[in-house]
N, C-alpha and C positions, 0 to 999 in steps of 0.2 A: 265368058265370065258373068257373073252377078255383083253388084257392089252388094249386094244383102251379105254374102259371104265373106266379105274383107273386114266387117265390123264396123264401115262407116255409115252412120246415121244422120240420113239429111234434117231432121227434126230437131237436132240439138246443137248442129253445126252453126245456125245463126247467131243462138244465145251466145255460145264459146266464142264467137269472132266478135261481136258488143262487148264480152266481159273484156278479153285481152285489147282492147280498143280502150274502154275506160279505163281500166289500169295503165295503160302508157300514156296516158293524156292526165292522169293523174301524178305521176309520177314526174312527167316534165312540168306540171302547176307547181310541185311542191320544190323543184331544183329552180325555177323562177322566181319563187316567193324567196328562199333562201338566198339567192345569189341579190338579189334586189336590197333586202335587209344588211347584207354583208358590205355592200357597197354605202349603202347610208351610213354606216357607222365610220367609213374610213375618212371624210372631212371632219367630224368631229375629234376624232384623235387628232389628226393634224392640227389641229386649232390650240387644242390642247398646249400641245409642245412649242408653238411657235408663241405661244402669249409667257412665256416664262421671263422673270426678270431676276435681279439681285437678291430679291429676298427669298428664290429660291435655295441658295446657299447662305441663308442663314447660320450663325455660332460663330466662336470665338475662334480665330487664324493666329495660327502662331508660325515661325520662322520652323521649317523643317531641321535646322542643323543648330542651332543656338537655343532652340525651344521657348523661344522670348515672343511673347503675344504681340502680334502686327497690326491688329485691328479686329473690330466684332461688327458683324452684318447683321442687323434689325430684321426682325420678320415685316415692318415696315418700308423697308429698302431702304431705310439711312445707314450710313458707317460712322464708327465712332474710330476715331485713328488718336493717339497720344491726348485724350481726352478731347478732341474736337470733334465737333458733329456734323458731318456730312448729310446733307439733304438729298433724297432722291433725286429732285429735280437737277442736282448740281453733278450726278453722276452718268456720265456719257456711256450707252449703250451701244457698243461697235458690234458685238454679234449675239448669240446666245451665249457665249463662254467667255467673253473679253468684254471689260468693262474700264471706262478711264474716268479719274477725277483728281481735284487737284486738292491741297491740303496747303491751308495759310495760319500757320500759326500764331500766336498772339506774341510771341517773343521774338519771333522774326519779323517785324512790321511790313518792310517792305519784299520780301521775298516768298516764295510759293515752290511747293513743289509737285508733280506729277507721280501719282500711283497708274500704271497700266495692269490690270490681272487679267489673267488668262488662266481659266478654269479647266482642269483637266477632268474631274468630274465633281461632284456634290462634296468631296472630302479631301482632293488634293490641286493645288495650282502651283502657277507660277506668278510672280510680282518683280516689277520693272518701277526703280523709282531712280531717276537720275542716272548716274551710271553703276547702281546697286541692281544686282538680280538675283534671285534666292527662290527657291519652293518654299511652298506653306501647306500646312495640314489643318484639316478644322478638327478642334479637341472634343466638341461638343455639338 
């Protein structure tokens, strides 16, 4: 039996073999580059998430039940409660969604009350002030 009858040509086989190796090599190289780029983006995404502060929740916040305005969070991270301006350095960040601050109104000279805010998302949260507990909603 002769190989010439089978249609196998020795002259084109090495070229075909080299083409297949090059094709596999470029496919693997493409996957490697794609994997490297996607892994390099992961750290940037995590960094953005962990840098969130209270200004992320900027807006007017009201009591969910009474619809009474409770406080305003400004884009600079300050909070206004009953006309009192709470500076960002006076606001303690307990976690990405939980913040605590004290309010000392002018009319209560020797007393203060502590707000503990737990944000559920950027439009809802829960507040604890002393013995009071209520839910809040952002209106703008």
